[in-house]
N, C-alpha and C positions, 0 to 999 in steps of 0.2 A: 443952414450953411453946410455945404458939402465938405466932408472930411477928406484929408489926403490918404488916410489909411482906413479901410473898412474891413473888419474881420468877418470871415464866413465860418459859421458854427454849424456843424453837422451832428445828427443823432447817432448814437452807438448803443444798440440794444443787445449786441452780441459781438464776439470777436470777428465774425464774418463781416458785420456791418462796420466795425472799426477799421478793418483793412480796406473796405470799400470806400469809406470816407477819405482815407489816406490816398487811395488810387485816384480819387476824383479831385483832389487838390484843396481839401478843407484846411483852414488855418487852425481850427480847434474842434474838439469833440466834447459832447457831454454824455454822461452815463449814470446809471443808478445802481444801488446795491440793496440786497435784502428787501424788507418790506417798507423801507423808509423813502421810497420814491413813487411818483405818480403813475408809474407804469408797471407796478408790481405784478398784477394779474396777467397781463397780456404779453409782456416782453420776456425775452430770455435774460432776466436780470442777472447781473454779475453778483458774485459773492464777495465777502470781505477779503478773502484770500486772493481775489483777482485784482485788487487795487494796485498791488505792486507791479503786476504784469502790464496792466493798462498804462500805468505811469511810465514804465520802462520803454514800451513800444512807442508812446507818444514823444518821449524825450529823444529817442533815437531818430524819429522821423521829423523832429522839429515842430511838432504840434503841441498846442496847449490842451490840457485835459481838465474838465470841470465835472464835479460830481453833484448830482441832484439829491438833496435831502429836503424835499419840498412838500411832504405830506403834512397833515395835521399830526402833531406829536402828543402822545399821552404819557402819563407818568411811567407806565411800564416800558416805554421806548427809551427812556433816558440812559440806561446802562448800555444798550446796543448803540445808541447815538454816540456816547463817549468812546466806545470801542472803535467805531468807524472813524471818528474824528482823529483818534490817535494814529490810525493807519494813514489817513489823509495827510496828516502832518509829517509822519515818518517818511512817506514816499513822495512828498513834495507835489501833490496834486495842486494845480494852479489856483483853483478856487472852488468854493462850495456855493451851490445855488439853493437858496432857502427863503422861506417866508415866515416860519414859526420863530417866535422871539427866543425860545430856548436855544435853538440852533444858532441864531444870530449872536446871542450872548456868549455861548460856548466858543464860537469861532473867534470872537473878539478877545476872549480871555486867552485863547491859545495862539492868537496872532495868525489865524488862517484867513487868507483873502476871501471875501464874500461878495456874491452877486445876489441881488434881491429878485426873487422869482416873480413871474407874472401872477402867481397866486396872491401876491400882495395888492394887485389891482392898482398899480401906480398910474394916476391919471392927471396929475398936476405937479407944478414945480415945488409946492410946499411939501408934498410927500417926498419928492426927491431930496429936498433940503433936510427933512427929518432923517431919512435913511442914509444920508451922506456921512453921518458920524460913524456908520458901521460898514458901508460898502462903497466900492469904486464903480460898480456897474449896476444899472437898474434895468430890468426887463419890463418894458411898458405894457399896459393893458392892451389887449388885442382889439378893443372896441374904439380906440382913438382914431381921429382923422389925421391925415398928414399935416393939416394946418395946426392941430393941437400938438402934434409931435414937434413940429418946427418951432412953435412958441415955447415949449419946454426947453428945447435945445438952445434957443436964443437966450432964455432967461438964465440958464446955467452959465453961459458965456458972460452975460452982462453982470450977473451977481457973483461970478467967480465961485460957484459952488464946487467944493473939492471934497474928495473922499479921504480915507485914512492914509492913502499913499501920498497925499499932497498934490495930486493931479486933479484936473477937472473931471467931474463925474461923467462916465460914459453911458450912452443909451443903447439898449439892445431891443430889437424888434423882430417878432415872428414874421417871416416872409412867405412861408409855404407849409402846407400840411393840414391836418384835421382841425376843424373848428367845433366847439361845443355849443349847444343851445344856451348854456348858462354863461353869465358874465365871467370872463377869464377862466372858464373851466370849473367854477365853483358850483357844482351840481349836486343835488340831493335826491334826484329821481331814483338812481340805482339803489341807494340806501333805503329809501322809502318802500320800494316795491320788491326788492330782492335781498335786503339786508346785506348789501355789498357796497361799501362806502367808496365812492369815486374819489373823495378827498383823502383816502388812504391807499390809492392806487389800485382799487379793486373794481372799477366800473365795469358793469356787464353790457354797457352800451345799448340799453333797451330803448333809448331815444331813436336808434337807427331802424327800428321796426316800423311796419306800416300801421297806421291807426285810422279809425273813422271817428268823426266828431258827431255826437248825438245830442239833440236838445232834450234834456231830462224831463221837461214838462210835457212835451208833445210826442217824444219818441222819434221825431223825424231826424234823419241824418242830414247834416249841413253840407252844402256843396263846397268842395275845396279843390285846389289845383291838382294835388296828388296826395297819396296816402302817407308820404314820408314827411309829415308836417313838423317834426322836431329834429330832422337830420340835415344839417347844412352841408352844402358842397364844400370841397376843400379850398383853403386859401391858396391863391397863386398870384404873386405880384411881379412875375418876370416881365410882363408888358407895361408895368408902371415903375420898374426898378429905378429908373433915372430920377423920377419924382420922389421916390422913397429915400434915395440917397441924398437928394437935395434938401430933405427935411432935417438933416444933421445927425442921423443915426451913426453909431460907431460899429455895431455888430448886427449882422443879418443871421437870424436863427431859423433853421429848418426843423420842423416837427417830424417825428417818425421813429421813435425808439421801439415801437411795436412792429415796424415794417421790416422787410427782408433786405438783404445786401443789395439786391438789384435796384430797389427803390432808392436806397441811400446813395448808391454810386451814380445812378442816372440823374437824380434830382440835384445832388451836390455838384456834379460835373456841369450841368446846365446853368446853375446859378454862378458857378465859378466863371464860366464863359461870359455870362451876362454882366457880372460885376466887373470883370476885367475890361469889358467893352465900354461900360459906363465910365470907368476911371481913365481909360486911354482915348476916349472920344469917338469910338467906333460903334457905339450902341445905336441900333435902329429898330423900329417896330417890326421890320421884316425879319431881322435876326432873332428878336424876341419870340416872334410867332413860330419860327422853325424850332427853337428850343422848347417852346411850350408843347408843340406837337410831339417832340421826342419824349417829354415827360408824361404824355398821355399813354405811353406804352406800359408804364408801371402803375402800381396801385393808386387809384384816385377815385373820388366820388363825384367827379365833375369839378370844374374850377370856377371861382369868382374871386374878385380882388378884395373881398372882406369889406370892412367899414372904412378903410383908409381914404376913400374918395367922398365920404359923407353919406353913404347909404344908411338908412335907419333900420331896414329889415334885410334879412339874409336871403340867399338863394338856396332852395332846398333840393335835395337829391330826388331823382325821379325813379330810382330803382334800388334794390338792395345790393349791398356789397360793392365791389369795385366796378368802375366804368372803364378800366384799362383796355386799350385796343389790342393788347397781346395777353396771352394766357400761358403760364408756365406749368408744364406737366412733369411731375417727378417720375424719372425712369430708372435711376440707378445711383450708385455711390462710389466713392474713390476706393481704390484697392492698394495699388503700389505706385512708387515713383522711381524712375531710373535717371538719376541726376547727370550721369555722364553723357547721356544722349537726349536729355530733357524730354522724356516721354512719361506720360501719366496713364495708368491703367484703371479702368472702371468696369464694374460689374453691372449689367442691366438687370434690374429686378422686376421691371414691368414694361409693357409697350414695346416700341421698336424705334430704331434710329437709322436713317439712310442718308446717302450722299444727297446734298441739296437742302437737308433739314437745318434749321437753326437750333443750336444747342447753347445751354448756359450752365456754367459751373459756379457754385458758391462755396466758400470755405474760409477758414481763418487765415490761411497764408495767401490766397489769391484774391480774396474779396469777392469780386464778381468778374467772370470772363464770359463773353458772349460772342459767338462767331458762327458762320455757316460752314457746314461740313463739306469739304472738298475731296478729301481722301479718308478712307476708313480701313483700319486693320481690325479684323474680327478673329479672335482665337489664334492670333499669330499669322493670319493670312489676309491678303487684300480681298475686300468684299464691297458690295454696294449697300448691304443692309445688315443690321444686327437686331436680334430679337431677345426676349427674356432668357436669362441664363448665360448669354454670351459675355465674353471678356473683350473689351475694345481698348485700343490704345490711341492716344491723341498727343500731338505735340504740345508741350506745356513748359513755359519758362519758369513757373513757380511750382513749388513742391505740392504734390497731391497727397492728401491725408485721408484716412478712413472716414473722417467726419465730413468730407466734401460731398456735396449733393449735385447730381447731374439731372438737368431738366431739358425737355424739348419745348421749344417755343412755337406756339401756334396762334393764329388769329382768333381773337375772342369772338364768341357767337354774336354778341350785340354790336360788334364794331361795324 
């Protein structure tokens, strides 16, 4: 049964991505700190000291903020866990996302709202009933079909399964982003081969490499469709979003805390547009196709709809790395900002930029800004091209900081 209000939840792996999610119209963001989240190795994880700032930014913008503490927890993690939870409580983070029972227990003792992570692999209503004594929101397993999701949603309504808040339990579902070869991301390959535990946020993603399959008895190599036999394409549900919402989910979750601000802003903006269209009755497959094409410009491994329509096997990538149709090339960084005239100054550290090029800026204040260069001031003079070492100025409504990065956007070679 379709809900009247559906929350759009975006990833934030950095302050750049946090601002990008705000720009794109997210209702909420989720982030991780220190080594206690599933993206410790690859994302620009926040620190404990950042919890206060993240909370303040989200409250000012009217967004909810959830913190992920969803790794396997060991005895030596307990002191850090308690320290983090004290900060979470102090700065009024809206909820903790977790699967480990130590985190669940501490959150309940401290009366901190809790969401059960997909790492718990919730796949039936009895699991929902069990966790409902602790949490108001359940992130369902990514391997479920929409029929199974709808059945769980209906049973929650029929049996009046309520969380600690006294309200009916809400269901959260991943709608976009990377998929793992293992069930709900519980993979041990990285630990086995590289001594880097995926379930501790340190996955080296060796499943994404090309492999050959050899018969150990004969030595013959088996014929397979491609070499990337353990690397699924990315989940993309934008062209079945109406069906997904009709299954009764309350929260749409975008994966991507390891991705850049450009990914977060483009993908969140597209799902914002699609979700609004579904809810106001203007959603069409043509609109979904146009939004999907826009999302192809940022990092992706190719798209498929996951297991939601009943597929038993995944679709695998045909190439290493990203299949994005556009490529961003780093060429410079922010230098100064002149607020009275809304001008940002950048220093080119490599390459060149000329009138007609598409440029992109990412930063903690601007999130992501992308536009075509129509005029160019180089070293204080009008020019048609800037090269390495030049200072350029551009019209900017948001503050430019030294941490801002300037990119030139070009067509990807494989596009």
